[in-house]
C-alpha positions as CSV (number, residue, x, y, z in Angstrom):
1,M,-13.4,-36.4,-4.8
2,S,-12.4,-33.0,-3.7
3,T,-9.2,-31.0,-3.4
4,A,-8.2,-28.1,-1.3
5,T,-6.1,-25.7,-1.9
6,E,-4.5,-24.0,1.1
7,T,-2.1,-20.6,0.7
8,T,0.3,-19.3,3.2
9,G,1.8,-16.1,3.2
10,Q,0.9,-12.8,4.7
11,T,-2.0,-10.6,3.3
12,E,-1.8,-6.7,3.8
13,T,-4.9,-5.4,5.0
14,A,-6.5,-2.0,4.8
15,N,-6.0,-1.4,8.5
16,E,-2.1,-2.0,8.3
17,S,-1.8,0.1,4.8
18,W,-3.2,3.0,6.9
19,Q,-1.0,2.3,10.1
20,A,2.0,2.2,7.9
21,G,1.0,5.4,6.0
22,V,0.4,7.2,9.5
23,V,3.7,6.2,10.7
24,G,5.9,6.9,7.5
25,G,4.2,10.4,7.4
26,I,4.9,11.3,11.0
27,L,8.4,10.1,10.5
28,G,8.6,11.8,7.0
29,A,7.1,15.0,8.4
30,L,9.5,14.9,11.4
31,A,12.6,14.8,8.9
32,M,10.8,17.4,6.9
33,G,10.6,19.6,10.0
34,A,14.0,19.2,11.2
35,L,15.5,20.4,7.6
36,I,13.0,23.3,7.8
37,L,14.4,24.3,11.2
38,A,17.9,23.8,10.0
39,T,17.4,26.2,6.9
40,N,14.2,28.3,7.5
41,E,12.9,28.6,11.2
42,P,10.5,31.2,10.6
43,T,8.6,28.8,8.2
44,L,8.2,26.6,10.9
45,A,7.7,28.8,13.7
46,V,5.5,31.3,12.3
47,A,3.8,30.4,8.9
48,I,2.7,26.8,9.8
49,P,1.1,27.6,12.9
50,S,-0.2,30.8,11.6
51,L,-2.6,28.5,9.7
52,Y,-4.5,28.1,12.7
53,A,-3.9,31.3,14.7
54,L,-1.2,29.7,16.7
55,A,1.6,32.3,15.8
56,P,2.4,35.1,16.2
57,P,4.4,35.2,18.3
58,P,6.9,32.4,16.4
59,N,6.1,29.1,18.2
60,A,8.3,26.4,16.6
61,A,6.8,23.6,19.1
62,A,3.0,24.2,17.6
63,G,4.6,24.4,14.1
64,M,6.0,21.1,14.3
65,F,2.6,19.6,15.9
66,V,0.7,21.2,13.0
67,H,3.4,19.9,10.5
68,V,3.5,16.4,12.0
69,S,-0.4,16.3,12.1
70,H,-0.5,17.1,8.3
71,G,2.2,14.7,7.5
72,A,0.3,11.9,9.2
73,V,-3.1,12.6,7.3
74,L,-1.2,13.0,4.1
75,G,0.5,9.6,4.9
76,V,-2.9,7.8,5.0
77,A,-3.5,9.6,1.7
78,F,-0.5,7.9,0.2
79,A,-1.6,4.6,1.5
80,A,-4.8,4.7,-0.2
81,I,-3.1,5.8,-3.5
82,V,-0.3,3.2,-3.4
83,G,-2.8,0.7,-2.5
84,A,-5.3,1.3,-5.2
85,L,-2.2,1.4,-7.6
86,D,-1.2,-1.8,-6.0
87,L,2.5,-0.8,-5.7
88,D,4.5,-3.4,-3.6
89,S,8.1,-3.0,-4.3
90,T,10.3,-0.8,-2.0
91,G,11.6,1.0,-4.9
92,K,8.0,1.9,-6.2
93,L,7.0,3.0,-2.8
94,V,10.2,5.0,-2.3
95,G,9.5,6.6,-6.1
96,A,5.9,6.9,-5.3
97,G,6.8,8.7,-2.4
98,A,9.4,11.4,-3.8
99,A,6.4,11.9,-6.6
100,W,3.5,12.4,-3.4
101,G,6.3,14.9,-2.1
102,I,6.4,16.8,-5.1
103,V,2.3,16.7,-5.6
104,T,2.1,18.0,-1.8
105,W,4.5,20.6,-2.5
106,A,2.7,21.9,-5.8
107,V,-0.9,21.7,-4.2
108,F,-0.5,22.5,-0.5
109,A,2.7,24.5,-0.1
110,A,2.6,26.4,-3.4
111,L,-1.2,26.9,-3.9
112,I,-3.0,26.4,-0.6
113,M,-0.8,27.5,1.9
114,P,-0.3,31.0,0.4
115,V,-4.2,31.6,0.1
116,W,-5.1,30.2,3.5
117,L,-2.1,32.4,5.2
118,S,-3.3,35.5,3.6
119,A,-7.1,34.7,4.6
120,A,-5.7,34.3,8.2
121,G,-3.8,37.8,8.2
122,S,-0.6,36.0,8.7
123,P,2.6,38.0,9.0
124,A,4.2,35.1,7.2
125,S,1.8,35.0,3.9
126,P,4.0,34.4,0.7
127,P,3.1,35.4,-2.7
128,F,0.8,33.5,-4.5
129,P,1.8,31.0,-6.3
130,N,4.7,29.8,-3.7
131,F,6.6,27.2,-6.0
132,A,9.9,27.7,-3.7
133,P,12.9,25.7,-4.4
134,P,13.8,24.9,-0.8
135,S,10.2,23.8,-0.3
136,L,10.4,21.6,-3.0
137,L,13.6,19.9,-1.5
138,W,11.5,19.7,1.9
139,H,8.8,18.0,0.3
140,L,10.9,15.5,-1.4
141,V,12.6,14.5,1.8
142,Y,9.3,14.1,3.3
143,G,8.2,11.9,0.3
144,V,10.9,9.7,0.3
145,V,11.0,9.1,3.9
146,L,7.2,8.3,3.8
147,G,7.7,6.0,1.0
148,G,10.7,4.3,2.4
149,V,9.0,3.6,6.0
150,Y,5.7,2.6,4.5
151,A,7.7,0.0,2.4
152,A,9.5,-1.2,5.5
153,T,6.5,-1.1,8.1
154,V,3.2,-2.1,5.8
155,G,2.1,-5.7,6.8
156,R,4.3,-5.4,10.0
157,L,2.0,-3.2,12.0
């Protein structure tokens, strides 16, 4: 005689995970972009679009497009990391988002961006390294929104 065990419930797939990462990354980057516009518009209008020779002249729309695109890609990386770590509670995901915001600040904003802007000949090239406190705040906002949105949307998309 054999018995069968049936389990019910929702199982997260890799597809849902990366989609939640994209959505969280986009919304996090939009929140961060709004904060940048409110506190230091040249960063969004000159520095970020200069990475791809889209400024000068200042172009906040191009800067926001580039920034949101980067946010979406980094959101997918976040989804892969929290998936590998098997994080599943909202608190852990928001905390991981905050940590991810700090990592993106330290690696991309403070180290890679100054070198890239200098190589591109941007007039907005900051010093190397560029561990600017306002940028840390911006990236924390990105990460917290990313982690929160990810927690709210993973398994629901």
